[in-house]
C-alpha positions as CSV (number, residue, x, y, z in Angstrom):
1,M,-6.0,-128.9,49.1
2,L,-5.8,-125.5,47.4
3,D,-5.8,-125.8,43.6
4,V,-3.8,-122.7,42.8
5,I,-4.1,-123.0,39.3
6,Q,-7.6,-122.7,39.2
7,F,-8.1,-120.2,42.0
8,F,-5.8,-118.0,39.6
9,K,-8.2,-118.8,37.2
10,A,-11.3,-117.8,39.4
11,C,-9.8,-114.7,40.7
12,N,-9.6,-113.0,36.6
13,P,-11.1,-110.0,37.3
14,A,-12.2,-109.3,33.7
15,L,-14.3,-112.0,33.3
16,P,-18.0,-112.1,34.9
17,L,-19.6,-114.9,36.3
18,S,-22.3,-116.6,34.2
19,Y,-24.7,-117.4,36.5
20,S,-26.6,-119.6,33.6
21,D,-23.7,-122.1,34.5
22,Q,-23.9,-124.0,37.8
23,E,-20.2,-124.3,38.3
24,E,-19.8,-120.6,38.1
25,R,-22.7,-119.7,40.2
26,Q,-21.1,-121.7,43.3
27,Y,-18.8,-118.6,43.3
28,Y,-21.4,-116.4,43.2
29,I,-22.1,-114.4,46.6
30,D,-25.7,-112.2,47.0
31,F,-23.9,-108.7,48.1
32,A,-27.9,-107.2,47.9
33,K,-28.4,-107.1,51.4
34,V,-25.4,-104.2,52.5
35,R,-25.5,-102.5,48.9
36,G,-28.4,-100.6,50.0
37,S,-31.5,-102.3,47.9
38,N,-31.7,-105.4,45.5
39,H,-31.7,-104.0,41.9
40,I,-31.8,-107.0,39.8
41,R,-35.1,-108.1,41.7
42,E,-36.8,-104.6,41.1
43,L,-35.8,-105.2,37.4
44,K,-37.2,-108.4,37.5
45,R,-40.4,-107.7,39.0
46,T,-41.5,-105.1,37.1
47,I,-41.2,-107.1,33.9
48,A,-42.6,-110.2,36.0
49,L,-45.6,-108.3,37.0
50,L,-45.9,-106.2,33.1
51,A,-45.3,-109.7,31.7
52,N,-47.3,-108.4,28.5
53,E,-46.4,-105.5,28.3
54,R,-43.3,-103.7,26.8
55,T,-40.8,-102.1,29.4
56,C,-37.8,-100.2,29.4
57,Q,-35.2,-99.7,32.4
58,L,-32.2,-98.4,32.9
59,F,-28.6,-100.0,35.2
60,T,-25.8,-98.2,35.6
61,G,-22.8,-98.9,37.8
62,H,-19.2,-98.3,38.8
63,V,-16.6,-99.9,36.2
64,G,-15.4,-102.9,37.7
65,C,-18.8,-102.9,40.7
66,G,-20.2,-106.2,39.7
67,K,-22.9,-104.8,36.8
68,S,-22.5,-107.8,34.5
69,T,-22.6,-110.6,37.2
70,E,-25.7,-109.3,38.0
71,L,-27.6,-108.8,34.8
72,R,-26.3,-112.8,34.3
73,R,-28.1,-113.4,37.0
74,L,-31.0,-111.6,36.2
75,K,-31.2,-113.3,32.9
76,A,-31.0,-116.7,34.4
77,E,-33.7,-116.1,37.0
78,L,-36.3,-114.3,34.2
79,E,-35.8,-117.9,32.5
80,E,-36.6,-119.5,35.5
81,L,-39.7,-117.5,35.8
82,G,-40.6,-118.7,31.9
83,F,-39.0,-115.4,29.8
84,Y,-37.3,-116.1,26.4
85,V,-34.2,-113.6,27.2
86,V,-31.9,-112.2,24.7
87,Y,-28.2,-111.0,26.7
88,F,-25.2,-109.3,25.1
89,E,-22.3,-107.6,25.5
90,S,-22.5,-104.2,23.1
91,S,-18.9,-104.0,23.0
92,E,-18.4,-107.1,21.1
93,F,-20.0,-105.8,18.2
94,L,-19.9,-102.2,18.5
95,D,-17.3,-99.8,18.0
96,M,-17.8,-97.9,21.3
97,S,-16.0,-94.5,20.5
98,D,-18.5,-94.2,17.2
99,V,-21.9,-95.4,17.9
100,D,-25.2,-94.5,16.2
101,V,-28.6,-95.4,17.3
102,T,-29.4,-97.1,14.2
103,D,-26.2,-99.4,15.1
104,I,-27.9,-100.0,18.6
105,L,-31.1,-101.4,16.9
106,L,-29.2,-103.4,14.2
107,A,-27.3,-105.1,17.0
108,I,-30.6,-106.0,19.1
109,A,-32.0,-107.2,15.7
110,H,-28.6,-109.7,14.9
111,Q,-28.6,-110.9,18.4
112,V,-32.3,-111.7,18.7
113,S,-32.4,-112.9,15.6
114,E,-29.4,-115.4,15.9
115,N,-31.2,-116.9,19.3
116,L,-34.8,-117.0,17.7
117,E,-33.0,-119.1,14.8
118,A,-31.0,-121.4,17.3
119,A,-34.3,-121.7,18.4
120,K,-35.8,-123.1,15.1
121,I,-37.8,-119.6,15.0
122,R,-37.1,-118.1,11.6
123,L,-37.9,-114.8,10.4
124,K,-37.5,-112.8,7.3
125,P,-38.9,-109.8,7.8
126,P,-39.7,-108.2,4.5
127,Y,-38.6,-104.8,5.3
128,F,-35.4,-105.8,5.7
129,V,-35.1,-108.3,2.7
130,K,-35.4,-105.5,0.5
131,L,-33.4,-102.5,3.0
132,F,-30.5,-105.7,3.0
133,Q,-30.0,-105.3,-0.7
134,E,-30.1,-101.6,-0.6
135,I,-27.3,-101.9,1.5
136,G,-25.5,-104.6,-0.3
137,D,-25.3,-102.5,-3.5
138,I,-23.8,-99.7,-1.3
139,L,-21.4,-101.7,0.8
140,Q,-20.7,-104.0,-2.9
141,A,-21.0,-107.3,-0.6
142,P,-24.5,-108.3,-1.7
143,I,-26.7,-110.1,0.3
144,E,-29.2,-112.8,-1.0
145,F,-31.7,-113.4,1.8
146,S,-32.4,-117.3,-0.2
147,D,-29.6,-118.6,0.9
148,V,-28.8,-116.9,4.8
149,E,-30.3,-116.5,7.8
150,F,-31.9,-112.9,8.8
151,S,-29.2,-112.7,11.4
152,V,-26.6,-113.6,9.3
153,G,-27.5,-111.0,6.8
154,I,-27.1,-108.0,9.4
155,S,-23.7,-109.7,10.5
156,R,-22.6,-109.4,7.1
157,I,-23.2,-105.8,7.2
158,T,-21.9,-105.5,10.5
159,A,-18.8,-107.1,9.7
160,R,-18.0,-104.7,6.6
161,T,-18.7,-101.4,8.5
162,K,-17.4,-102.2,12.0
163,D,-13.8,-101.4,11.2
164,S,-14.3,-98.8,8.5
165,P,-15.3,-95.4,9.1
166,R,-15.8,-94.3,5.7
167,L,-18.0,-97.6,5.1
168,R,-19.9,-97.0,8.2
169,S,-20.5,-93.1,7.4
170,Q,-22.2,-94.6,4.2
171,L,-24.3,-96.8,5.6
172,R,-25.2,-94.2,8.6
173,Q,-26.1,-91.5,5.4
174,F,-28.4,-94.4,3.9
175,I,-29.8,-95.7,7.2
176,E,-30.4,-92.6,9.1
177,P,-33.9,-91.2,7.4
178,R,-34.6,-94.8,7.5
179,T,-34.9,-95.1,11.3
180,N,-38.6,-94.9,11.7
181,G,-38.9,-97.6,9.2
182,I,-36.7,-99.4,10.7
183,L,-37.9,-99.4,13.9
184,K,-41.2,-99.8,13.1
185,A,-39.6,-103.2,11.4
186,I,-38.0,-104.6,14.0
187,N,-40.8,-104.4,16.6
188,E,-43.4,-105.3,13.5
189,E,-41.8,-108.0,11.9
190,L,-39.1,-109.3,14.2
191,L,-40.2,-108.3,17.9
192,G,-43.8,-108.9,17.1
193,Q,-44.1,-112.0,15.4
194,A,-41.0,-113.7,17.7
195,T,-43.5,-112.7,20.7
196,T,-46.4,-114.3,19.6
197,E,-44.2,-117.3,18.8
198,L,-42.5,-118.1,22.0
199,R,-45.9,-117.5,23.6
200,Q,-47.4,-120.2,21.8
201,R,-44.0,-122.1,22.8
202,G,-45.5,-121.4,26.4
203,Q,-42.9,-118.4,26.9
204,L,-44.2,-115.6,28.8
205,G,-42.4,-113.3,26.6
206,L,-39.1,-111.5,25.5
207,V,-36.5,-109.7,27.3
208,V,-33.5,-107.8,25.8
209,I,-30.4,-107.0,28.1
210,I,-27.6,-105.1,26.0
211,D,-24.8,-104.8,28.4
212,N,-21.9,-102.7,28.0
213,L,-23.3,-99.4,26.8
214,D,-22.1,-97.8,29.7
215,R,-18.9,-98.0,28.0
216,V,-19.9,-95.7,25.4
217,D,-16.9,-93.1,24.9
218,A,-18.1,-89.7,26.1
219,R,-16.1,-88.0,23.3
220,Q,-17.7,-84.7,22.1
221,L,-19.9,-84.5,18.6
222,Q,-19.8,-81.9,16.3
223,T,-23.2,-80.6,18.1
224,G,-21.4,-79.9,21.0
225,R,-23.2,-83.2,22.9
226,T,-21.4,-86.0,24.0
227,Q,-22.0,-89.0,22.3
228,P,-24.0,-90.4,25.6
229,E,-26.8,-87.3,25.3
230,Y,-26.6,-88.4,22.1
231,L,-27.8,-91.2,22.2
232,F,-29.7,-91.8,25.1
233,I,-31.4,-88.0,25.8
234,D,-31.8,-86.9,22.3
235,R,-32.4,-90.4,20.6
236,G,-33.7,-92.0,23.9
237,D,-37.6,-92.3,22.3
238,Q,-36.1,-94.0,19.9
239,L,-34.1,-96.7,21.7
240,S,-37.1,-97.1,24.2
241,K,-39.9,-98.3,22.2
242,L,-39.0,-101.6,20.9
243,N,-41.9,-104.1,21.1
244,C,-40.4,-106.0,24.4
245,H,-38.4,-106.1,27.6
246,L,-35.8,-104.0,27.7
247,V,-33.0,-103.4,30.2
248,Y,-30.1,-100.9,28.6
249,T,-26.4,-100.6,30.1
250,I,-26.4,-96.6,30.3
251,P,-23.0,-94.7,31.5
252,L,-22.5,-93.6,34.7
253,S,-22.1,-89.8,33.6
254,L,-25.5,-89.3,32.4
255,I,-26.8,-89.6,36.2
256,Y,-24.9,-86.5,37.1
257,S,-25.5,-84.7,34.2
258,N,-28.3,-82.0,33.8
259,E,-30.0,-83.8,31.7
260,N,-30.6,-86.9,34.8
261,E,-34.6,-85.5,34.5
262,T,-34.8,-85.9,31.1
263,L,-33.2,-89.6,31.3
264,R,-35.6,-90.3,33.4
265,Q,-38.6,-89.2,31.5
266,R,-37.3,-90.6,28.3
267,F,-36.6,-94.3,29.5
268,G,-39.1,-95.9,32.0
269,G,-41.9,-93.4,32.6
270,G,-40.0,-91.1,35.5
271,I,-38.5,-94.0,37.0
272,A,-35.0,-93.5,37.9
273,P,-31.8,-95.5,36.0
274,K,-30.1,-97.9,38.6
275,V,-26.6,-97.3,40.0
276,L,-24.9,-100.5,41.3
277,P,-22.7,-99.2,44.2
278,M,-20.3,-100.4,46.0
279,I,-20.0,-103.1,48.7
280,P,-19.4,-101.5,52.7
281,A,-16.2,-102.9,53.8
282,R,-16.9,-99.6,56.2
283,T,-19.4,-97.2,57.3
284,R,-19.5,-93.5,56.2
285,T,-18.1,-93.2,59.4
286,G,-15.0,-94.7,59.2
287,T,-15.6,-97.6,61.3
288,A,-15.4,-101.3,59.5
289,N,-18.8,-102.7,58.3
290,G,-19.1,-106.2,59.4
291,E,-21.8,-107.6,57.4
292,G,-19.7,-106.1,54.3
293,I,-16.5,-107.6,55.4
294,H,-18.1,-111.0,55.7
295,L,-19.4,-111.2,52.4
296,L,-16.0,-110.3,50.9
297,R,-14.6,-112.8,52.9
298,H,-16.7,-115.2,51.3
299,L,-15.9,-113.5,47.8
300,V,-12.1,-114.5,48.4
301,L,-12.4,-118.0,49.8
302,V,-15.0,-119.1,47.6
303,R,-12.7,-118.8,44.2
304,A,-10.3,-120.9,46.5
305,F,-12.4,-123.5,47.8
306,P,-16.0,-123.4,46.0
307,E,-17.2,-126.8,47.2
308,A,-16.5,-125.8,50.3
309,E,-20.0,-125.3,52.5
310,P,-20.3,-121.8,53.1
311,S,-20.6,-122.5,57.0
312,R,-17.4,-123.9,56.8
313,R,-15.4,-121.6,54.6
314,L,-14.0,-119.4,57.5
315,D,-12.0,-122.7,58.5
316,C,-9.9,-122.3,54.9
317,V,-8.4,-119.2,56.3
318,P,-5.2,-120.7,56.9
319,H,-5.3,-122.2,53.4
320,V,-5.4,-118.9,51.9
321,V,-3.9,-116.1,54.3
322,D,-1.5,-116.2,57.1
323,H,-4.0,-114.8,59.3
324,L,-7.9,-113.4,59.2
325,D,-6.1,-110.4,59.8
326,T,-4.4,-110.7,56.6
327,L,-7.6,-111.3,54.5
328,D,-9.8,-108.2,55.9
329,R,-6.9,-106.2,54.8
330,L,-7.2,-107.1,51.4
331,C,-10.9,-106.6,51.6
332,L,-10.6,-103.5,53.7
333,I,-8.1,-101.5,51.1
334,S,-10.4,-102.8,48.1
335,G,-13.2,-100.7,49.0
336,G,-15.9,-103.4,48.7
337,H,-14.5,-103.1,44.7
338,V,-15.3,-106.7,43.3
339,R,-12.6,-106.0,40.0
340,N,-10.0,-104.7,42.4
341,L,-10.1,-107.4,45.3
342,L,-10.4,-110.0,43.1
343,G,-7.1,-107.8,41.5
344,L,-5.5,-107.7,44.7
345,V,-5.6,-111.4,44.9
346,R,-4.1,-112.4,42.1
347,N,-1.4,-110.2,42.0
348,C,-1.0,-112.1,45.6
349,I,-0.7,-115.4,43.8
350,Q,1.9,-113.9,41.1
351,Q,3.7,-113.1,44.0
352,S,3.9,-117.0,46.0
353,D,1.6,-119.9,46.5
354,P,-0.6,-119.3,49.1
355,P,-1.1,-118.5,52.2
356,F,0.2,-115.5,51.1
357,R,2.0,-113.7,53.8
358,R,1.2,-110.5,55.5
359,D,4.6,-108.7,53.9
360,I,3.6,-110.0,50.3
361,V,0.1,-108.3,50.3
362,E,1.5,-105.2,51.6
363,Q,4.3,-104.8,48.6
364,V,1.0,-105.9,46.1
365,I,-1.5,-103.0,48.3
366,R,1.7,-100.6,48.2
367,G,2.1,-101.1,44.1
368,Q,-1.8,-100.8,43.5
369,R,-1.5,-97.1,45.7
370,D,1.7,-95.8,44.0
371,A,0.4,-96.8,40.2
372,L,-3.3,-94.5,41.2
373,A,-1.7,-92.0,43.2
374,R,0.6,-91.4,39.9
375,A,-2.2,-90.0,37.9
376,I,-3.3,-87.4,40.4
377,D,-2.6,-83.7,40.4
378,D,-3.2,-81.0,42.2
379,E,-6.7,-80.3,41.4
380,E,-8.0,-83.5,41.3
381,W,-6.3,-83.9,45.0
382,H,-8.3,-80.6,46.1
383,L,-11.8,-82.4,44.3
384,I,-10.7,-85.7,46.8
385,R,-10.7,-83.7,50.1
386,Q,-14.2,-82.1,49.0
387,V,-15.6,-85.3,48.4
388,V,-14.1,-87.0,52.3
389,H,-15.2,-83.8,54.1
390,Q,-18.9,-83.5,52.3
391,Q,-19.4,-87.5,51.4
392,S,-21.0,-86.0,48.3
393,V,-20.2,-85.3,44.4
394,T,-22.4,-83.1,42.6
395,G,-21.9,-82.6,39.1
396,E,-20.4,-84.1,35.5
397,V,-16.9,-82.5,36.0
398,E,-16.2,-84.4,39.1
399,Y,-18.1,-87.5,37.8
400,Q,-15.2,-87.4,34.9
401,M,-12.6,-86.6,37.4
402,L,-13.3,-89.1,40.3
403,L,-15.4,-91.3,39.8
404,R,-14.4,-92.7,36.4
405,S,-10.6,-92.7,37.1
406,M,-11.8,-94.8,40.2
407,F,-10.4,-92.5,42.9
408,V,-13.4,-91.8,45.2
409,F,-16.3,-94.9,45.5
410,E,-20.2,-94.9,45.6
411,Y,-22.2,-96.9,48.4
412,Q,-25.8,-96.3,49.9
413,D,-27.2,-97.2,53.3
414,P,-30.2,-96.5,55.2
415,Q,-29.7,-92.8,54.5
416,G,-29.0,-92.5,50.8
417,T,-26.4,-92.3,49.0
418,W,-22.2,-91.3,50.1
419,F,-19.0,-91.6,48.9
420,G,-15.4,-92.2,50.1
421,I,-12.3,-92.2,48.9
422,N,-10.6,-94.9,47.6
423,P,-8.8,-96.6,50.4
424,V,-5.4,-97.1,49.4
425,L,-5.3,-93.7,48.2
426,A,-5.9,-93.0,51.9
427,E,-3.0,-94.2,52.7
428,T,-0.6,-92.2,50.4
429,T,1.6,-89.2,52.6
430,K,-0.2,-86.7,50.6
431,Y,-3.6,-87.5,51.6
432,Q,-2.1,-88.6,55.5
433,D,-0.4,-85.2,55.6
434,W,-3.5,-83.3,54.6
435,V,-5.6,-85.6,57.6
436,Q,-3.1,-84.6,59.8
437,A,-3.2,-80.8,58.9
438,S,-6.6,-80.7,59.5
439,E,-6.9,-82.2,63.1
440,K,-4.6,-79.9,63.6
441,N,-6.7,-76.9,62.7
442,V,-10.1,-78.5,64.6
443,R,-8.0,-79.2,67.8
444,E,-6.1,-75.3,67.7
445,G,-10.2,-74.2,66.6
446,A,-11.3,-75.7,70.0
447,E,-8.6,-74.9,72.0
448,S,-9.0,-71.0,70.9
449,K,-12.9,-71.4,71.8
450,G,-11.8,-72.9,74.9
């Protein structure tokens, strides 16, 4: 019998799966074979092959496409190989509208030290003992290392400054000239010693995964650079030189900027960032992608019946929707966007108990379509039609207008990357009128040639 309450909770689009948790792992569906590439395997292999060195890799993708779930899977698989992995969501510790390099460095130092302390590895880097005493004087919050752990000292600093732009500014004015010294101390006194201790315990090395940095606000700074350009281009050398294996999430906008090649050289020695695309529910020619739809069906069904054997999940369809076509309708209209699909299902549960009738599903789809279409102006409609015609997005302006707003989605297939309209927008009257006008022009052109 379907547990509606549990089904509703399992479809929360805001919560990534914790792959290390066996209960949550059962919800995981591996979409790598239809996404066009297996980026998590590539990230893992790079770290495993260079276990005794340091690596720095970049990972990005569209909002809600499943990046955090995939990174949590990476963490679990690296731990199974024998690495010590520190994963954290930067948005929990940083003000994403106002981030500096030193904020990221201190966040990494904090998370690494806190995790090490939990593992009974306690370090008190001498450089930071003196630095924190001076910072304590500036913030009027004295920090005594004699009675607190190193991570607690950093916590006290970040807690004082996160919600106070004035204190944050004072701290940065003090820290900025000392950035290279802080980086050196983190490498030698924290990460270097930690790696030595971990290897003595039989572990292969230290990996730090910094999630949610793709959410850094794209606001323009006084220098004319955007905040992401400042962090990852201008200061990328510092972020990439930490003495451990690093995986950073970065804003997708950087992939479409003129600085893309500089980014590749600053991080990873010329290797392009890994971009997680959508799950293809259709091919680039517009036909249904059978394998993609099959896996998207399982994404929904496993949330309803997590204990069902994969080979028997389709038997559960009548308990979720009135017909398999109704489930496929949800999969297709989502465009292979994980968060959108889960959100649609959750909205259906808000309307009625399963199995969902087709009219309920259509009502939910209309609501999402109309809400998204209201945000589109004439210039954006012009760009959307251009993307549909060319199946490509070029330049930062188009990214900001179309991809970030989820008006169009990115996919990969054996031919490479291609872009398509968000399927809910393809059902708007404005788009349908354009399609009909285009088809008419094609017919008239063919007739005139004939």
